[in-house]
N, C-alpha and C positions, 0 to 999 in steps of 0.2 A: 503494498498499498503507499502508493506516496504522501506526499504532504498534502496535495490540493487534492486526493480520496478523502483523510484523515479529516481537512479541515470540514467538508461536506458533510462525513460522517459525525461530528462531531456538531454543528449546527443542528443538526434534528434534535439536539437536546436544548429543552427553551431554556435552561438554567444555563449552559454554555453559551448558549446563541445572544442570553441578556445580556452576558459579561462580555461575550465581543464586543456589541455594539456601547458598551458604555467608554469602552477604552480606542473605542476608533478616533476620537479626535485629539487623544494627545496621538497615537501612533499617527497621525497624519502630521503632525507638528513636526517628529522625530522625522518622521520621513520629507519631510520641505527643505529641515533643515540639511540633513545630509546629501539630498539631492543638491540642492543653491550648490553646496559645498565644492560638492564632486564635479559642479558643470563646469563650476571657475580653476578645476584642476588647483586646488587644494589642499594642502594638507591639514589636520587640529592646530597642528604649531606654526602653520604660516597666518590662519585666522587667527589664533590666539595673538598673534606678532601685530596682527594690523587692527583688532579689535581692542587688545588692552585687557581682554578674558585668558584667564590659566586653561593651558591646554587639558588640565584633567578634567579643568568645570566645561568645556567644551564638552571631554569625551562622555561628562555624566549625562551631559542634555543628550548628548545622540544616543546611550545606550538608558532612559528614561529612568534612571533613578534623581534626576533635578527636575524640577518645570522650571520654565522660563516666564519671566514677566514680559510686559510686555516691551518696556524701556530695553533689555535684554536683547530681546527678537529684534529691535531697531538697531542694537547697534553691531549683532553682526552682519542684517540686511547693508549695513552702511560698509561695512568691513568686507559684503565679497560684492561693492559697488552693485546693489539692487536693490530694488522698492520693497517693503514690507505690506503685503497685502492682505485681511483679514474679510471674511468674509461669512453671511449668513447665506445658509441655502437652505430652499422646504425642502422638509425631510422626503416630503412624496418626489421628489424630483431626482434626490439621490439613489432611492432606491430601487429606479428604473433600470 
């Protein structure tokens, strides 16, 4: 059984599905940070140097052990020469 099949099977468990949905906003932020950094072809160390945020803190953000403030997200975006966008999307359009 591969990971996709395992997830599909687990999503049939209502308790698992609820927990999975609850963690998605945090996972989306983590994925956005990682994707943005990789798209700029920079390491955590380089991003730390650009932002003044310790590399260990960037690592914690990317592995989900620290939740970022909006101010911290803005510093990361500035360090990658990017614009921070936060949006609210109707749930119905996300599930489609």
